[in-house]
N, C-alpha and C positions, 0 to 999 in steps of 0.2 A: 504493500500500500504506500502510495506517495502522499506527500503533504503539499497542500496549496494554501493560498491565503484564505480560502473558504473553509479549510479543515479545522476541526475542533482541536484546540491545543491540548486538551485533556483527554483526548481520545473519544471514541464513539460511545454514546450513552447506551445504545442498543446494538445488538448484532444485526447487521444489515440483512442477513439471510433469514434468520430465525425470528427476529423481532424480540428476542429475549435480551434482558440486561446482561452485559458482558460480565463474566465472573472475575475477569482480571481487575475490574474496577471495584468489586465488592469489598467494602470495608477498608479500602486503601486510601481514599481521598484525604481523610484527615491526617493520616500518617505522611502522605506525600506533601501536603501543605505544611505540616510541622517541620518536616525535614528540610524542605526548600526554604522555609521561613528562617529556621535556625542557621542553615548554611549561609543564607544571605546576610544574616546579622553578623556572624562571626568573621566574615571576610574583612571587616574594616577595623581590625585590631590596630592597624597602623593609622587609622583616622583620616578624615578629610576635613581642612581648615575652612572657615565661613558657611562651610555649607550646611552653609544650612546645611545636610543630611544624608545618612547612608545606611539604612536599615532601621528597624524600629526599636529594638531593645538593646541587644548585645552590641550591635554595630554602633548605635548611638552612644552607648557607654564607652566603647573603645575609642570613638572619635574624641571624646573629651578626655579620655585617659591619656592620650598622647599629647593633646594640647596642654594639659595640666602638668606634664612631666618633661616636655622637650627641653626646657631650660636646664633642668637638672641633668638630663642626658648629655647635653652639649657642655655643661660645666664640668662633668666628669672627664671629658676629653680635653678640657681647657680650651674649648672653641665656642664659647657662648655666642660670639658675634656671628657664627655660622649656624646657629641653632635653627633659624627659620628654614634652612634647607631641608630639615627633617620633616617639616610640614609640607613644603613645596614638592618634595620628591614623590610622595605618594600621589598627590593630585596630578602631577605631571604624567606619571605612568597611567593613571586612570583616564586622564583626559585624552591622551593620544590613542588609547586602545578601545575607548568606548564605542567608536563606530565599527570596530573590527568584529566584535564577537557575535553580533546578530548574523553577520555573513558566515562566520564559522559555524554557528549553530545550524543554519540552513544547509550548509555544505556537509557537515560531518555528524549532525545529530545533536540535539540539545543536551541529552544525558551525558554523552561522551565529553562534550566541552565543559559541562558543569563539573564533572568528576575530575577532569584534567586540570581545570583551573583551581579546584580546591587543593589538589595535591601540590601544585606549583606554589600556591599561597602558603601551604604548610612549610614548604622548603624555605620560602622567603622569611617566614616567622623565625625559623631556626637561624637563618643567616643574620637577621636583625639582632637576635639575642646574643649571638656569638661574635658580633662585630668587635674588632679591636681598634677601629679608628672611625672617625666621623665620615670619611669617604666610603668605607665599606658599608656603614649603616645607611648612608644616603642611597647608594646603589641598590642595596637590599630593599629599601623603601620603594624605589622605582619598580622593581620586580613585583613587590607586593601590590602596588597600585595597578599594575598591568593585569595580574591574575585576579585581583579583587574585582575589577570591572567585569571579568568573565563570570564570576560567581553571581554578581548582582544582576546582570542581564539575563543569564540563563535561568536562575532561580525564579526570577519574576515572571519570565515567559511561561515557565512550567505551571505556576500556580495562578495564572491569570484568570482562569475560570472561576476562582473563588472570590467572594467579596472581600476576603481578608487581603487579597492582593491590592485592592484600592487603598487600604489603610497604610501601606508602606511603600508603594511604588514610587514615591517622591525620590527615594534613594537611588533608583536605578536609571533614571532618565528614559524610561519606557512606559510612561503612563498612558500612551496611546492605546495600549491593549486593554487597559481598564476602561478607557473612554468608549471603546467599541460596544461595551455592554452597560454603560452607566450614563444617565442623563448629565449634560454638562453642568446644570445648576447644582446637582448633587455631588459632583466631583469636588467642589469647594468645601462642602460639608464633610465629605470623607477625608479630605486632606486635613481638615481641622481635627477630626477624630484621630487621624494618624499622628498629629502632634501630641495628643494626649498619651498615646502609647509611647511615642518617642520620648516623652518627658521622663518616663521611668528609667530609660537607659541614660538619658542626659543627666538625671539627678544622681545616678549612682556612678557613672563613669568617671567624672572628675575626682570625687572623693576616693574612689578605689585606686585610681592612678596615683593620686597623692599619697595614699596609704602605702601602696607598694613601693613607691620611691623612697618613702621615709623609713621603711622597715626592711623588706627583703631585697630591695633594689629594683631598678627599672627593667632589668633584663627579663625578669619573670613575667612582666606584662606582655612580652613577646612569646616566651617559651610556653606560657600558659594557654596560648591560643592553639598550639599544635595539636594536642589530643582532641580538642573540640572540633577542629576542622577535619581531622582524619575520621573521627566518628561520623560526622555529617557526610563525608565522602563515601564511607562504607555503607551508610544508611541509604544513600542515593543509589549505589551500585546494586544493592539487593532489594530495595523496595520501590524504586521508581520503575514504572512499566516500560517494557521494551519499545513500545511505539514512539517513545520520546527520542529514539535514535533514528527515526525516519527523516528523510531529507526532502527538500523541495524540488529536487531535480526530476524531471519527467521520466517516468518509467524506470527509475532507479531507486535503490534503497541504500541504507547506510552500509549494508553488507557488500553492495556493488556500487561504489561511489561513481557519481556522474563525472564526465570529463570536466577538467578545470575550466574549460572555455564555455561551459554551459551557462544558462541564464542565471543560476545562483552560484556559479563557480567563484573561487577565491580571486580569480584574475579580474573579476568585475570590480573589485575594491579599488578605490581611488588612492593607489599607493603614492603617486606623485604628490597629490594633495596632502596625504597623511604625513609623509616625510618632510615636506616643506613646512607644514603646520608645526610639527614637532621641533624642527630646527628654528623656526621663527620664535616659538615660545621660549626656547632655550636662550636665544639671543636677547630676548626681552628681559629675562631674569638676570643675565650677565650685565646688561645695560643698566638695570636698576641698581645692581650691586656697585657698579663702577661709579654711577652718579652719587651713590651714598658715601663712597670713599672720599669724594671731594679733594682729591690729591692732584696738585698741579702737574705732577709728573705723569698722570694718567690721562691728560687731555687728549693726546693722540689716540690712545686705546679707546677712550670713551667715544670719540668722534667716529672711529672705525666701527665700533659696535653699533652706534646709531645708524650709520650708513648701511651696515649689513642688515639691521633690523628692518629698516624701511624697504630695502631691496627684497628681503624675504616676504614682507607683507605684499609687495607689488607682485612678486612671482606667484604667490599663493592665490591672489585674486585672479590673475590671468589664467592660471591652471583651472580654477573652479569655474570661470566664466566660459572659457573657450576650448579647454582640453578634455576635462574629465567627463566621461559618459554618465557616471553616477557620482556627482560631486559630493564631497564630504560636507560642505556647507553650500546650500543652494543660494547663491548670491542674488538671484533675481528677486528673492523674497524681501530683500532690504529696500526695494523700491515701493513696497507696500506697507501698510500700517503695522503689520506683524513684526517688521524689522525693529520697531521701537521697543517691543517687548523683549526681543533678544538682547539689545544693547542695555536695557534697564537691568537685566539679570547680571550682566558684568559689573555695572555700577553698584548695584545693591550688594553683591557678594564682596566686591573689592573694598567697599566702605566699612565692612565689619573689622573689628580689631580685637586684640587679646588684652587681658587684664593682669599682666605680669607685674603691674604696679604694686600689688600687695606684697610680693616677695622683696622688691627693691626698697620699699618705703616703710613697711610694717614688720619686716623680719618674720613673716608668718611661715608656717610649714607648708609643704606642697598640698597637704590635705585641706588646710584652712583656706589657702588661696583658691583652690578649686571650687570652694563653695560659692564663690562669685559667679561661676559659670552655671551653677544650679539655679540661682535666682534668675538669671537671664533666660535659661531654658524654660522655667516656669512661665515666664512672659510669652515665650514662643507658643507654648501649648494653649494658653488662654487666648492669645490673639488669633490663633488658627481656628479655634472653635467659634469664637465670636464672628469672625469673618465668614466662616462657612454657613452659620445660621442666618446672617444678614443676607448673603447672596441667595440662599435657598428661599428665603421669604420674599425678598424684593425683586429677584431676577435681575439685579443690577450689581455691577462691580466697581463702577467709577467712583462713586461717593466714598465707599469704604477704602478704596485705594488712595484717594487724595487725603482722607483723614489720617491714614496710616503714614503717609509721607510727611504730613505736618507734624505728627507725633514723633516721628523719627528725627526730624529736623530740630524740634524743640528739645527733646531729651539729650541729644548729643551736644547741642549748644549749651545747655545747662551744665553738662559734664565738663565742657571746655572751660567754663568760668569757675566751676566748683573745684575741680581737681588741679588747677594750674599751680596753686600755691599750698594747698593743704589737702588732707584726705583722712576721713574717719578717725578722729582721735577721741571722741566722746560717744556715748550711746545714741544721742540724738543725731550726730553726724553719721554714725553707722547706719541708722535707720534711713536717713536721706539717701545715702549711697545705695542702699538696698532698693529703694524706690526707683532711682535712676537706672539701675541695672535691670530691674523688672521691665521698665518701659522700653529700654533698648532691645529687649527680647520681644516684647509684645508687638511693637511696630513691624518688624520683619515677619513675625508670626502671622500678621494679617496680610502683609504684602505677598507672601509666597502663594497662598491659594488664590488670592484676588488676581494677581498678574497671570498665573497659569490659566485660570478659568477664562480670562479675557483673551489670552493668546489662543486657546483652544477654540474659542468662539469665532475668531476671525481667520483661522487657518483655511487656506484654499481647499476646496473639495478634492478629496483623494490624496492630499499631501500632508495629512495630519502627522503621520509617522516621521517624515523628514523634518517637519516643523518642530516636533518635540525633541528630536535628536539635536537639532541646532540650538534649541532653547537651553538644553542642559549642557551643551558644549560651551556656550557662552557663560553659563553659570560657573562651570569649572574654570574657565579662563579668569573670571573674577576672583575665584578662590585662590588661584595661583598669583595673580597680580597683587592682591591686597596685602598679604604679609610681607612680600618683597618690597613693595612701595613704602609700607610703614617702617620697616627696618632701615630703608635707604634714607628716610627723613629723620627718624629719631636717633639712630646710632651716632651720626656725626655731631649732632647737637649735644648729646650726652658726653661724647669724648672731648669736645671743645670746652664744655663747661667744666669738666674735671681738670683740664690743663690750667684753666684760670683759677679755679677754686683751690687747687693744691699747690699754688705758687709758693716756692720756698721749701717745700717738703722734700726731705731726702729720699732718694730712689723713687722720684715721682714717676718716671716712665714705667718702672717695674710694677708699681702699685696700680697705675692706670690700666696697664695690660691685664693684670690679675682681676681688676674690677670688671673690665669689659668681657672677660672670658670665664668668669665664675660668679654666678648670681648671688652666692652666699659669702664671698670673700670680704665684702665691705663690713660684715658683722664682726670680723676679727680686728678691725681697726679701732683706734681710740674714738671715744664718743664724739669728740669735736669733728673728726674726719668723717664719721658716719653721717653727721648732719649735713656736711658739704655734699657727700655722695647722694643723699636723699634729695636735697634741693636741686642738684643737677639733673637727677632722673626725672623729677617732677617737671622741670623746665623742658626736657625733651619729650616727655609723655604728653604734655598739654596740647601738642599739635596733632596727635593721633585722632582725637574726636573730630577734627576738621575734615578727615577723609569722608566719613559718612555724611557730614554736613554738606560738603561740596557735591558729593555724589547725589544726594537727595535734591539739592538745589538744581542740579542739571536735569534730573528726572522729572521734576514737578511740572515745568511748563510744557514739556512734550506730552505727558499724560493728561494734562489739563485740556489742551486743545484737541487731543485725539478724540475722535467720535466714539461714544460709548457703544461697545459691541452688544448685539442682541443675544441674550442667553436663553436658550430653549428650555 
């Protein structure tokens, strides 16, 4: 039996010849859903930054686990200034492989690709935990992101037939499959409910990551994923039905692969666009790092990187417009209103920032610092549910979108003024900080389902799948750009402030290098020097809230003048 776009992803409900229910399905659906759900969740032990999102419970926990510990990991290697690469590497691998796995699943069967991705991910977890240098860890994270994308895509495709899929498909970038069976207005509500499930993982992930870093060490946050992923892979091998290995090639099955040149062959993938896109993203990351160094001796290098990046963007656009038969990013969509929603995802995700300030200024443990992420995650859950209910009742998304943008702009503006010189020293101030953090989560929590619902409503007929793939690709691009841009701005300001503040101090260069590369080193300095370090960090941190402020300010006029889509 071959598979086509009209075929049921969960297999036939009845035997076509006898009319009887197939025994192979009997009693297995719940186990299949559970296995795929757990497998999808565990993949993200290495976490995805800004994103908003990658699995509902365990994956969400793992996402914050790494976000809350990457500074401790980088500090152990005495390379804190390069810690952001630990967050970027996973997202880079995920981003460049996201468009590949749906093609692989069609070509070789979803079950095989899911199991293979799980095993590769288990190997990447072992490599991460055993890494002896920051370079090894970054490369392992790229491998984890690449295989993690395969788990996300295949697991979600397998369980698409269940309503449970709608609750967590935000993480995979393939919500189009859920949309095929779900009214558009209810998608926003289900995505809101997904945030409620998501909050359980987000609430536990940060504290667990901080606890592991403070007790047994960060390496076990990677090693601990291996048995879970292997168990899920074995479960999929023995419990997932064999029809999931069927391919889309006409007249062929997984046992007799179709020629690579067939309609669903791997050769149809836009390799030129994929490699150009990957190279361009890498050039952007190196360019942001060079700009952050602000070294006069690097002017030529920075100029060369800027030229290479612009050239890469140009070549990629030309390939997608005139060369690729199946473009990675359908550029013609950017001439339509839907292109605004793509660009808004990049701005929204790039605008998000981390709260490492608690470690630098309050000498908190990793566990306590991660609680700030819990408060923000609670806001995401509440915002998602509120937005979903509003859209379901009113059939409108524009008003809630503009309200969320205004709320996001206001909350980060308040943080900019509130935290630029002081931070939570009294119970009342701690309460204020908690409110700010909650609102900074609530605003994106409303924007995620609102923007997605609007995008799905204006997608050209027959192109919903490619629109959603592009939508999540731009979201991942924002997740990559955000941390790199934040580090490029804050790190030089912090370093320059230290050089001025520690004027006259013996061994100033050594002390500054240790402060920059070890988040806890400042705590061993005399109290007077600790105060200088704290003030310098606050001075550099104050500019980070301006990223979401600027991003929101850019988004607002475009979404304001955009015609409100009709939601069915």
